C-alpha positions in Angstrom: 83.7 123.5 70.2 83.0 124.2 66.7 79.6 124.5 66.8 79.9 127.0 69.5 82.4 129.3 67.6 79.8 129.2 64.7 76.8 130.2 67.1 79.1 132.7 68.5 80.0 134.2 65.2 76.2 134.2 64.3 75.1 136.0 67.5 77.9 138.5 66.6 76.6 139.1 63.0 73.2 139.9 64.5 74.3 142.0 67.1 76.2 144.1 64.3 72.8 144.3 62.2 70.9 145.9 65.2 73.5 148.1 66.8 73.2 151.8 66.6 76.9 152.9 66.7 80.3 151.3 67.0 80.6 151.8 70.7 77.2 150.1 71.4 78.2 147.1 68.8 81.2 146.5 71.1 79.7 146.4 74.3 77.1 144.3 73.1 79.3 141.7 71.2 81.5 141.3 74.5 78.4 141.0 76.7 76.9 138.2 74.4 80.2 136.4 74.4 80.5 136.8 78.2 77.2 135.3 78.5 77.8 132.4 76.2 81.1 131.5 77.9 79.8 131.5 81.4 79.6 128.2 82.5 77.7 126.6 85.6 80.1 124.3 87.3 77.0 123.0 89.4 75.4 121.5 86.2 78.7 120.2 84.6 80.2 118.9 87.6 76.7 117.0 88.8 76.5 115.9 85.1 80.3 114.4 85.4 79.6 112.4 88.5 76.0 111.3 87.6 77.7 110.0 84.3 80.1 107.7 86.4 77.6 106.5 88.7 76.7 103.1 87.2 80.6 102.5 86.6 81.2 103.2 90.1 78.1 100.8 91.1 79.6 98.2 89.1 83.2 98.4 90.8 82.0 98.7 93.9 83.0 102.4 94.3 81.1 105.0 96.5 81.3 108.2 94.2 80.3 111.2 95.9 80.4 114.9 94.7 79.9 118.5 96.4 79.6 121.8 94.9 79.4 124.6 97.1 76.7 127.1 96.4 78.8 130.4 95.8 81.0 128.9 92.7 78.5 129.8 89.8 79.0 131.2 87.3 82.5 130.8 86.3 84.0 132.2 82.8 85.1 128.8 81.0 84.7 126.5 78.2 82.3 124.0 79.8 82.8 121.2 77.5 86.6 121.4 77.9 86.5 121.7 81.8 84.2 118.8 81.6 86.4 116.8 80.0 89.2 117.3 82.2 86.8 116.6 85.0 85.5 113.2 83.3 89.3 112.2 82.7 89.9 112.7 86.4 87.0 111.1 87.8 87.4 108.2 85.3 91.2 107.7 86.4 90.1 107.7 90.0 87.5 105.0 89.4 89.8 102.9 87.6 92.4 103.1 90.4 90.0 102.5 93.3 88.0 99.5 93.0 85.9 98.8 96.2 87.0 102.2 97.4 85.7 105.7 97.4 85.9 108.8 94.9 85.2 112.2 95.9 84.5 115.4 93.7 84.5 118.8 95.7 84.2 122.2 93.9 84.8 125.7 95.8 85.3 128.9 95.3 88.8 130.4 96.4 90.4 133.8 96.7 92.2 132.6 93.3 88.9 131.5 91.5 87.4 127.9 91.6 89.2 124.9 92.8 87.9 121.3 91.9 89.3 118.3 93.7 88.8 114.8 92.6 90.4 112.3 95.3 90.4 108.5 95.5 91.0 105.8 98.1 92.9 103.6 95.5 96.6 102.5 95.5 98.1 105.8 95.1 101.0 107.0 92.8 104.5 106.2 93.3 106.9 109.2 94.4 108.8 108.8 91.2 105.8 108.7 89.1 104.5 111.7 90.2 107.0 114.1 88.6 105.8 112.4 85.2 102.3 112.0 85.7 100.7 114.7 83.5 103.2 113.7 80.2 101.7 112.6 77.4 101.9 108.7 77.2 103.3 108.3 80.8 101.4 105.2 82.5 103.3 104.7 85.6 104.5 101.3 86.8 103.9 97.9 85.0 100.8 97.6 87.0 98.8 99.9 85.0 98.8 97.7 81.9 96.1 97.9 79.4 94.5 94.6 80.9 93.6 96.3 83.8 91.6 98.7 81.9 94.3 101.7 81.5 94.2 104.2 78.8 97.2 105.2 76.7 98.4 107.9 79.0 96.9 110.7 77.5 93.9 111.6 80.0 95.9 113.5 82.5 98.0 115.2 79.8 94.8 116.3 78.0 93.4 117.4 81.6 96.3 119.6 82.3 96.3 121.2 78.7 92.7 122.3 79.3 93.4 123.8 82.8 96.1 125.6 81.6 94.7 126.9 78.4 92.1 128.5 81.2 94.9 130.2 83.0 94.6 127.6 85.8 97.1 124.9 87.3 96.7 121.1 88.4 98.5 119.5 90.7 98.4 116.0 92.5 99.1 114.6 96.2 99.7 111.0 96.5 101.1 108.3 98.8 101.1 104.7 97.8 98.7 102.9 99.5 96.5 105.8 100.6 95.1 107.0 97.4 95.7 110.4 95.2 94.1 113.8 95.2 94.0 115.8 91.9 93.2 119.6 92.2 92.8 122.0 89.6 92.2 125.8 89.7 90.6 127.9 87.2 90.8 131.7 87.8 
């Protein structure tokens, strides 16, 4: 993120040097910043799925993804949203050995919606209300010996999505898997 900010600052300085008037400077600077922030969901979503393909294969998980053709471009920090998506996919793979993990991205009337679902063990109802809290790891079966993390991934994902003005939710039933959906306006 720091390198992006330095690059954006350099671009703004260059625009300032070549601008003929204040009005043109502002218009050019805004146009350049918007261009730099436009992310291509197809690129980062397919990259996230591809980066998890080997792990999915090792665990016997079918990993699939679909991005609607009308999604791009989206105003977002692609690295941050990519991290949120990677956290969700990683969790889904961890909790669905031998099952299926699906990633869908579609445009809605509110913006873009990203869904990661799995056919794993699901989440207990009493855990759902705490699932996005830092360091929360649910029941004892999600121990480090099973490969669970520190309980930060979902909290990080929520923070990233909220920083983009979006929201994230989970639907789950024990024994039937989980579905995490986030929306970016």
